[in-house]
C-alpha positions, 0 to 999 in steps of 0.5 A: 512486463505489464502484467508484474504492474498489474500483479503489484497493483493488487498487492499494494491495493489489496484494502480497496473498496466501491468509490473511488476519488483523485488522491488529493494533492497534498498542498505543502511538500515537507518544510520546517515552516509548517511547524509554526502552522499547528491550529490545532493546539492553539493555546498550548506552548510549542514544546507540549504541542510537538509532544501531544504530536508527537504521541499520536504518531508514535500511536499510529505507527505502532497499532498495527493490525495483528492477524495470523491469516488474510483472504481478501476477494477484490476488483481491481482497476488500473491506468497507466501512460499506454493502456486500461484494464480491470481484473478480479484479485483473489489473495491469500497472506499468511503472516511473515510468510508467504502471500498467494495471488491470482489474477482473472481477466474477462470471462473469468479466466484466469492470467497470472498466479504469483507467490510471493515469499520473503526472499523470492517470487514464484510467477505462473501464467496459465495461458502460456504454452511454453516456459509460462513458470518463473521463478525471481527473486525480490530484488527483481520486483524491487527493481520493476517497480523502483521502490526498495519495499521489503515482504513485510512492506508489501504484507503491511500495505495488503493489510492496510498498515502504515509504511516507511515510518519505523525510524523516521523521524517528525521534522514538521506538522501543521493543520490544513483547511480541513482541520486535518493533522498533516505531518511530515517525517524523514527517514533514510529513504524518504519523505513521508507526508501524512494526513490524519482524519479529524481525530487524529486515530487513522491516516487518510492519506501518505505520500512518500517521495524519494530523499535522493531527488534524482530517483524521480520517485513518488508513490501517493495513498489515498485511504478511506471508509474504515471499518472495525475489526476488532480494536483495528481500523480497516481501510477499505477504499484506497487508491494508489500512484505510483510515479518514477519513469512511468505513472501507474494508477490502481483503485480496487474495491473489495468484494469480500475480505476476513482474518484469521480463517482459513487459507482459500486462495492458496494453489500448488507449483507446478513442477517444470515443463507441466502445465496446471 
């Protein structure tokens, strides 16, 4: 179970980098009263300012990094309620098809390889003597994290695209003390509170709270140190905090990454009973 959690921490934060800071606690939960605190558009009617904010959010939701392949090598630090550790993670991604992940521990020893397809996962434990390959459905991993993600959700997390914004309705907006626009959205599964940078061109913070309060699920992501990738902005710094039955914090440092180049970190699947 420990390695499963580490493995997903790597997926969620593939685009992280060198300096980290705690995810800033978002000051207020989603509420209708936020919609009247719109200082950014002072002098503009409420109707007009609402249209402006909707246009900003729609543009961000649609402006996703487009690619065919991606490679990344990164350092991962994670902390759970029971332990903490760090790893080197290599990832290769084929858009809408597959994610290859290799996790190395101390002295460069490979502790886990994982291949995620659109509906299945293969886990390889090279250090195990017996039964070192496990075949799982994507649903099994959804149950591990208690988050109903799809393959495209994981892909967006790897690349740094916003998540759970599709078909979500904007329910509130305000400007915080840092002159940053905060927008609350409501989807079928999550309330999504996002914080934008000062020119409203990219997301700095994203906080998901389960619509079903009995689930007690929360996921907070902080993005920073964006770098240009063609016409897109790629967030190099990232920190993730997942809270459900337990709490997991993951921070990462990207050592290198590229898009649309030959895959570097793929691997074959050993036949059952064979070591590779």
